[in-house]
N, C-alpha and C positions, 0 to 999 in steps of 0.2 A: 683593843677591839679586834676580834677575829674576823677574817675575811670569809665570805660565803664559799662553800666548796665549789660552786660553779665558776666563780671568779678566780679562785686559786687554780682550778684545773685549766681554765682558759689561759691564765698566765703561763702555766707550765707548758701547754701546747705551743703557745706563741714563742717562748724562749727556746723550747726544744726544736721547733721548726727552723728558727734562726740559726741555731748551733748545728743542726743536722745537715748532711749533704743533699737534702731534698730541695733546698732552695739554691738556685744556680748562682746567685750573687754572693752568697754568705762567705765563701772561702776567701775571696779577695778582701772583703770588708771586715769580716769577724774572725774566722778560724785561723787564717794565716798570721794576722797580727797577735792573736792570743797565743798561738804556737811559738811565735818569736819571743813574746814576753816570757813564756814558760821556759824557753831555752836559754835566755839571757844569763841567769845565775850559773847554769852549768858551763857556759862558755867562759865565765870568769874563773872557774875552777880549772878547766882545761879546754882550750879552743877546739880540740877534736870531738868534744862532747856535744858541740853546738848542733851538728846536723842530726845525730840520733835523738837528741832531746827535742829538737824542732819537730821532727816527724812524730815522735811520741806525744808531744803536747798537742799537735794538730789532730792526731788520732783520738786523743782523749776528748777534745771538744766535740768531735763527731759522735763518739760513743755517749758522752754526757747528753748531747742533743737528742739522740735516739731514746735514751732512758727517760728524759723529761717528756718527750713527745708521747712515749708509750704510757707513762703514769698519768699524764694529763688527759689523754684521749680515753684511757680506760675509765677514769673518773667521770668524764663527760658522757661517755656512751653507756656506762654501767654494764659493760660486758667486756670479755677478754679477747675478742677477735681483733686481729690486727690487719689493717689495709695497707700497711707500708711494705713496699717491695725491698726487702733486705738485700737481695742479690744486686739489684740495680744500684742501690745506694752505696754498697760496698765497692762496686765497680767504679762509681764516681769517685769515691774516696781514694781508691788505688790510683786512678788517673791523676787526680790532684796531688797525691803524694809524689808521684813520678815527676810532675811539673815542679813541685817545690824542691825536690832533690836536685833536678837539673838546674834550677835557678841558683841554688847554693853552689853547686859544682862549677858552674860557669861564672860565678862571682857577681851575679845580679842582686843576690841578697847575701850580705856579708855578716859574719858574726859581730855582735855588739862591740867586742874588744877592738875591732878595726876602726869603728867610728870614734872611740874614745882616744885613740892614739893621735 
């Protein structure tokens, strides 16, 4: 059974909004944990890969959120204009990235290998 296009686009917008940096709460609840899970296998290969993989995974969740938000809203609105402020969202992503980097550097977030020891 196929979903209706309206329902599909609504789900895309909802998931995209949750993953994008447009929601203030999503980083602590969704994107940082997803970035951590993304970085886990890299830290098992080499612990020094943890931080770059963490940041890369975090940025991927934001990018994927923007893409889903764009595709879903385009389908809902049947037009291609975007009302999303990309500059503001990127600034928020950079700020959160700096916070995540500092948390790892200060040892508040440790690579998974340290929890396994």
